C-alpha positions in Angstrom: 0.0 0.0 0.0 1.3 3.4 -1.0 0.0 6.6 0.8 0.9 10.0 -0.6 -0.3 13.3 0.9 0.3 17.0 0.4 -1.4 20.3 1.5 -0.9 23.6 -0.2 -2.0 27.1 0.7 -3.2 27.9 -2.8 -3.0 31.2 -4.6 -5.5 33.4 -2.7 -5.4 32.5 1.0 -3.2 34.0 3.8 -3.0 30.8 5.7 -3.7 27.1 5.3 -6.7 26.0 7.2 -6.6 22.4 6.0 -5.2 19.6 8.2 -4.5 15.9 7.6 -3.1 12.8 9.1 -1.8 9.7 7.2 -0.5 6.4 8.7 3.2 5.7 8.2 4.2 2.6 6.1 4.9 0.4 9.2 1.8 1.5 11.2 -0.5 -1.3 12.2 -3.6 0.9 11.8 -4.0 2.1 8.2 -5.7 5.4 8.8 -6.0 8.6 6.8 -7.9 11.8 8.0 -8.6 15.1 6.2 -10.2 18.3 7.5 -10.9 21.7 5.9 -11.5 24.3 8.6 -13.5 27.5 8.5 -14.1 30.5 10.7 -12.2 33.7 11.4 -8.6 34.4 11.9 -6.9 31.1 12.8 -10.3 29.6 13.7 -10.4 27.3 10.8 -6.8 26.2 11.3 -7.5 25.3 14.9 -10.8 23.6 14.1 -9.3 21.3 11.4 -6.1 20.5 13.5 -8.2 19.7 16.6 -10.6 17.5 14.6 -7.8 15.5 12.9 -5.9 15.0 16.1 -9.0 14.0 18.1 -10.3 11.5 15.5 -6.8 10.0 15.1 -6.3 9.6 18.8 -9.7 8.1 19.4 -9.3 5.5 16.7 -5.7 4.6 17.6 -6.6 4.3 21.3 -9.7 2.1 20.7 -9.1 0.0 17.5 -7.3 -2.9 19.1 -10.0 -3.4 21.8 -13.1 -3.6 19.6 -14.4 -6.6 17.7 -13.4 -6.5 14.1 -16.9 -6.9 12.7 -18.2 -4.4 10.1 -20.7 -2.8 12.4 -18.1 -2.4 15.2 -15.5 -0.7 13.0 -18.2 1.6 11.5 -19.3 2.6 15.0 -15.6 3.3 15.9 -15.3 5.6 12.9 -18.6 7.3 13.7 -17.7 7.7 17.4 -14.3 9.2 16.5 -16.0 11.9 14.5 -18.6 12.6 17.2 -15.7 12.9 19.7 -13.8 15.2 17.4 -16.9 17.3 17.0 -17.2 17.7 20.8 -13.5 18.6 21.1 -13.9 21.3 18.4 -17.1 22.6 19.8 -15.7 22.9 23.4 -12.6 24.7 22.0 -14.8 27.1 20.1 -16.4 28.3 23.4 -13.0 29.2 24.9 -12.7 32.6 23.2 -14.9 35.0 21.3 -12.7 34.8 18.2 -13.2 31.0 17.9 -17.0 30.9 18.4 -17.9 30.4 14.8 -15.2 27.9 13.8 -15.9 24.5 12.3 -14.5 22.0 9.9 -15.2 19.3 7.4 -13.9 15.9 8.4 -13.3 12.7 6.4 -11.9 9.5 8.0 -10.7 6.5 6.0 -9.8 3.4 8.0 -8.5 0.5 5.9 -8.9 -3.0 7.3 -9.1 -6.4 5.7 -9.6 -5.3 2.0 -12.3 -2.8 3.1 -12.3 1.0 3.7 -14.5 2.3 6.5 -15.4 5.9 5.8 -16.7 8.6 8.0 -17.8 11.9 6.4 -19.0 15.4 7.4 -19.0 18.4 5.1 -17.9 18.9 1.5 -14.4 17.4 1.4 -14.6 14.2 -0.6 -13.5 10.6 -1.0 -13.3 9.0 -4.4 -12.4 5.4 -5.4 -10.8 4.5 -8.7 -11.3 0.9 -9.8 -10.8 -0.6 -13.2 -10.4 2.9 -14.9 -13.7 4.2 -13.3 -13.6 7.0 -10.7 -16.6 7.2 -8.4 -17.3 9.6 -5.6 -18.2 7.7 -2.5 -19.2 10.7 -0.3 -22.1 13.1 -0.7 -21.5 16.8 0.0 -23.3 18.2 3.1 -23.8 21.5 1.2 -26.7 23.8 0.3 -26.2 23.3 -3.4 -26.1 19.5 -3.0 -29.5 19.7 -1.4 -30.7 21.8 -4.3 -29.4 19.1 -6.7 -30.9 16.3 -4.7 -34.3 18.1 -4.7 -34.1 18.6 -8.5 -34.0 22.4 -8.2 -30.7 22.9 -10.0 -28.4 20.8 -12.3 -24.8 19.9 -11.5 -23.6 22.4 -14.0 -25.6 25.2 -12.3 -24.2 24.0 -8.9 -20.6 24.5 -10.2 -21.1 28.3 -10.4 -23.8 28.8 -7.7 -23.0 31.8 -5.5 -23.7 29.7 -2.3 -21.8 26.6 -3.4 -19.5 26.7 -0.4 -22.3 26.9 2.2 -22.4 23.8 4.4 -25.5 22.4 6.0 -23.4 20.2 8.3 -19.9 20.6 9.8 -17.9 19.4 12.7 -17.7 21.7 15.8 -20.7 24.0 15.0 -23.0 22.2 17.4 -22.7 19.9 20.4 -23.8 16.9 18.3 -23.2 15.8 14.7 -24.3 12.8 12.8 -21.7 11.7 10.3 -22.3 9.6 7.2 -20.5 6.2 7.6 -20.0 3.5 5.0 -18.0 0.4 4.3 -16.7 -0.1 0.7 -14.4 -2.8 -0.8 -10.8 -1.8 -1.2 -9.2 -4.4 -3.5 -5.8 -4.8 -5.1 -5.1 -2.0 -7.5 -7.9 0.2 -6.2 -7.0 3.8 -5.5 -8.7 6.1 -2.9 -8.5 9.9 -3.3 -9.4 12.1 -0.3 -9.4 15.9 -1.0 -10.6 19.2 0.2 -12.8 21.4 -1.9 -9.8 23.5 -2.9 -9.2 20.8 -5.4 -12.8 20.0 -6.5 -13.8 23.6 -6.9 -10.9 24.1 -9.4 -11.0 20.8 -11.2 -14.0 18.7 -12.4 -14.1 15.0 -11.7 -13.0 14.1 -15.2 -10.1 16.5 -15.0 -9.0 15.0 -11.7 -9.1 11.5 -13.2 -7.1 12.7 -16.2 -4.4 14.2 -14.0 -4.2 10.9 -12.0 -3.9 8.9 -15.2 -1.0 11.0 -16.5 1.0 11.4 -13.3 1.3 8.0 -11.6 4.7 8.8 -10.1 3.7 11.9 -8.1 -0.1 12.3 -8.5 -0.7 14.4 -5.4 1.7 17.1 -6.5 0.3 17.0 -10.0 -3.3 17.5 -8.6 -2.2 20.5 -6.5 -0.3 22.1 -9.3 -3.3 21.7 -11.6 -5.6 23.3 -9.1 -3.2 26.2 -8.7 -3.0 26.7 -12.4 -6.8 26.9 -12.5 -6.7 29.7 -9.9 -5.9 28.1 -6.6 -8.7 30.1 -4.9 -8.6 28.0 -1.7 -6.2 25.7 0.3 -5.7 22.4 -1.5 -5.2 19.1 0.2 -5.0 15.6 -1.4 -4.4 12.2 0.0 -3.9 9.2 -2.3 -4.1 5.6 -1.0 -2.9 3.2 -3.7 -3.6 -0.5 -2.9 -0.6 -1.8 -4.9 
């Protein structure tokens, strides 16, 4: 398994409010986490880093003790995000300047040819299998709700003035209900986790084309491509290649 990760400030921001964690090659627990923070000066940076650290700690401290059934691992992932949510929420109440902070959060725990995914917000997880790239997560955003309700098309969503408005985020309330799912992760499958700094700059077909053409250093190629398109936000990408 090859895990590659990189985060970039982009072309328009003063600071990077994305955070991530990836397991090292010899780590027993194959875990990757990505968060895209929001809220005031340093608020987003703190929210994303607290969320990533909290979720990672929760899983690493509890994984060995739980039964390794599908439902138990999914509950662990869900509980880790609920714990991270509480940690960010409590931190947001410490000072006035942090009161509106929050973050997206995506967790991918790989175990026994499966990926257990937890998701809140509009960062995304994709799986590439047999030359087909499929988005596994669904954005918790205002425009995604409009798409789901049939009020706008995907093309209209791409340029909608409220496309960055979230309807669910980590740390904004005392409780959050993450989406959780279990998907197969077979030999030669590839997972891509990314913040919306990538997906707002590149369409899915462009992302796939970049991955096809840059197998040696795909993460850097994705970030460079997003920056060439404008780099209007921080850009983070994690690639998990089941070689």
